VEXDREN-2710 file (C-alpha; in Angstrom, 1 decimal):
% VEXDREN-2710
k/r/px/py/pz
1/MET/8.6/5.3/-172.9
2/ARG/9.4/6.0/-176.6
3/TRP/10.2/2.3/-177.2
4/ILE/6.8/1.2/-175.8
5/LEU/5.0/3.7/-177.9
6/LEU/7.0/2.7/-181.0
7/SER/6.3/-1.0/-180.4
8/PHE/2.6/-0.3/-179.9
9/LEU/2.4/1.7/-183.2
10/VAL/4.2/-1.0/-185.1
11/TYR/1.7/-3.6/-183.8
12/ILE/-1.3/-1.4/-184.6
13/SER/0.0/-0.9/-188.1
14/SER/0.6/-4.6/-188.5
15/CYS/-3.0/-5.3/-187.4
16/VAL/-4.3/-2.9/-189.9
17/GLN/-2.2/-4.5/-192.6
18/ALA/-3.5/-7.9/-191.6
19/GLN/-6.9/-6.9/-192.9
20/ILE/-5.3/-6.5/-196.4
21/PHE/-3.1/-9.6/-196.4
22/THR/-4.8/-13.0/-195.6
23/ASP/-1.5/-14.8/-195.0
24/SER/-0.8/-13.5/-191.5
25/THR/0.1/-15.3/-188.3
26/TRP/1.0/-14.6/-184.7
27/ALA/3.9/-16.3/-182.9
28/TYR/5.6/-16.1/-179.5
29/SER/9.3/-16.8/-178.9
30/ALA/11.8/-17.6/-176.2
31/VAL/15.3/-16.2/-176.8
32/PHE/18.8/-16.7/-175.4
33/GLN/21.3/-14.1/-176.6
34/TYR/25.1/-13.7/-176.2
35/HIS/26.0/-10.0/-176.0
36/PRO/29.5/-8.6/-175.2
37/TYR/28.1/-7.0/-172.1
38/ASP/25.9/-9.8/-170.7
39/PHE/24.0/-13.0/-171.6
40/PHE/20.3/-12.2/-172.1
41/MET/17.2/-14.3/-171.8
42/GLY/13.9/-13.0/-173.2
43/VAL/10.4/-13.5/-174.6
44/GLY/8.7/-11.9/-177.5
45/MET/5.7/-11.7/-179.8
46/GLN/5.9/-11.8/-183.6
47/LYS/3.5/-10.9/-186.4
48/SER/4.1/-12.4/-189.8
49/ILE/2.3/-11.0/-192.9
50/SER/3.2/-12.9/-196.0
51/LYS/7.0/-12.9/-196.0
52/HIS/7.4/-9.9/-193.6
53/ARG/8.0/-10.4/-189.9
54/LEU/7.6/-7.7/-187.2
55/SER/8.7/-8.7/-183.7
56/THR/9.1/-7.2/-180.2
57/GLN/11.2/-8.9/-177.6
58/PHE/11.9/-8.1/-174.0
59/TYR/15.1/-9.4/-172.4
60/ALA/16.8/-9.4/-169.0
61/GLY/20.6/-9.6/-168.6
62/VAL/21.3/-12.9/-166.8
63/ASN/24.6/-12.0/-165.0
64/ARG/23.6/-8.5/-163.9
65/THR/20.0/-9.1/-163.1
66/PHE/20.2/-12.4/-161.3
67/PHE/23.8/-12.6/-159.9
68/GLN/24.7/-8.9/-159.3
69/GLN/21.1/-7.8/-158.3
70/ARG/21.0/-5.0/-160.8
71/PHE/18.0/-5.2/-163.2
72/TYR/19.3/-4.9/-166.8
73/PRO/16.2/-4.7/-169.2
74/LYS/16.4/-4.6/-172.9
75/LEU/13.7/-4.0/-175.5
76/ASP/14.2/-5.1/-179.1
77/LEU/12.1/-4.2/-182.1
78/HIS/13.0/-6.0/-185.3
79/TYR/11.9/-6.5/-188.9
80/GLY/12.7/-9.7/-190.9
81/PHE/12.0/-10.8/-194.5
82/ASP/11.8/-14.5/-195.5
83/LEU/14.4/-14.6/-198.2
84/PHE/14.4/-18.4/-198.5
85/ASP/11.5/-20.3/-197.0
86/LYS/11.5/-23.9/-198.1
87/THR/10.0/-26.4/-195.7
88/PRO/11.5/-26.9/-193.2
89/PHE/14.5/-24.5/-193.7
90/ARG/14.4/-20.7/-193.8
91/VAL/16.8/-17.7/-194.2
92/LEU/15.9/-14.3/-193.0
93/PRO/17.9/-11.0/-193.1
94/GLU/16.8/-8.9/-190.1
95/LEU/17.1/-5.3/-188.9
96/HIS/17.1/-4.6/-185.2
97/ILE/16.6/-1.5/-183.0
98/THR/17.3/-2.1/-179.4
99/GLY/17.3/0.0/-176.2
100/SER/18.5/-0.9/-172.8
101/ILE/19.1/0.7/-169.4
102/LEU/21.6/-0.4/-166.7
103/ASP/22.2/0.9/-163.2
104/ILE/26.0/0.9/-163.3
105/SER/26.6/1.2/-159.6
106/ALA/24.2/0.9/-156.7
107/LYS/26.3/3.4/-154.7
108/SER/26.5/6.2/-157.2
109/LYS/23.1/5.7/-158.8
110/GLN/24.6/6.2/-162.3
111/ILE/22.5/5.0/-165.2
112/ALA/23.8/3.9/-168.6
113/CYS/21.5/4.0/-171.6
114/TYR/22.3/1.9/-174.7
115/ILE/20.8/2.2/-178.2
116/GLU/21.8/-0.4/-180.8
117/THR/21.0/-0.7/-184.5
118/THR/22.1/-4.0/-185.9
119/ALA/21.7/-5.9/-189.1
120/GLY/21.8/-9.7/-189.1
121/LEU/21.1/-13.0/-190.7
122/THR/18.9/-15.7/-189.3
123/ILE/18.8/-19.3/-190.4
124/GLY/16.2/-21.7/-189.0
125/VAL/14.4/-25.0/-189.2
126/GLY/10.8/-25.9/-188.6
127/ARG/7.3/-24.8/-189.5
128/LYS/5.0/-24.5/-186.5
129/ASN/7.8/-24.9/-184.0
130/GLN/11.0/-23.2/-185.2
131/TRP/14.6/-23.1/-184.0
132/LEU/16.5/-20.1/-185.3
133/LEU/20.2/-19.0/-185.1
134/ASN/20.9/-15.4/-185.5
135/ALA/24.1/-13.3/-185.8
136/GLN/24.0/-9.5/-185.8
137/PHE/26.5/-6.6/-186.2
138/GLY/26.1/-2.8/-186.0
139/PRO/26.7/0.4/-184.1
140/MET/25.9/1.0/-180.4
141/TRP/25.5/4.4/-178.8
142/SER/26.0/4.5/-175.0
143/ARG/25.3/7.4/-172.7
144/TYR/26.8/7.4/-169.2
145/GLN/26.5/11.0/-168.2
146/ALA/24.5/14.0/-169.4
147/ASN/26.9/15.1/-172.2
148/GLN/28.9/12.0/-172.9
149/ILE/27.7/9.8/-175.8
150/ASN/30.1/7.0/-177.0
151/LEU/29.9/5.1/-180.3
152/SER/31.1/1.5/-180.6
153/TRP/30.6/-1.4/-182.9
154/ASN/28.8/-4.4/-181.5
155/PHE/28.1/-8.0/-182.4
156/LEU/25.7/-10.5/-180.8
157/TYR/24.4/-14.1/-181.4
158/GLU/21.2/-15.6/-180.4
159/ILE/19.2/-18.8/-180.3
160/ARG/15.5/-18.4/-180.7
161/TYR/12.6/-20.8/-180.3
162/VAL/9.4/-19.6/-182.1
163/HIS/6.0/-21.2/-181.8
164/ARG/3.4/-20.2/-184.4
165/LEU/-0.2/-19.9/-183.0
166/ASN/-2.0/-20.5/-186.3
END
């Protein structure tokens, strides 16, 4: 619930900022992501204001959701900055905060919660229709039981297609 509220607040603040900056656009995206725990497919919305990008993406784990019949959702909020934006190429450093929940076993009803904070670099090509490659690295906190929180380091890669609406 906190992730939904946080995403909503970020979008509200970006809409207020859009009144100040005239160079703002909306975009939607389709994402395929390799993560050490699963492959993820997702969709998202992005708000660009000048060189700043705010995005929220919703993913589902492919192996666990479709083949193992255990829904594995993941919500990602990230910020990017157009460091190099020459038509048609771009380079964006990005910061991500991600939360996910997994039902580990249908028999025991044990739930695992994962929180990730990653920093990454995105390179892409295109203007209105963009293809982006992203690599990220950072810490991940996982919680399996009430008092057990584990810290590990995580990496992931993704291919993202973004279509700008205006």
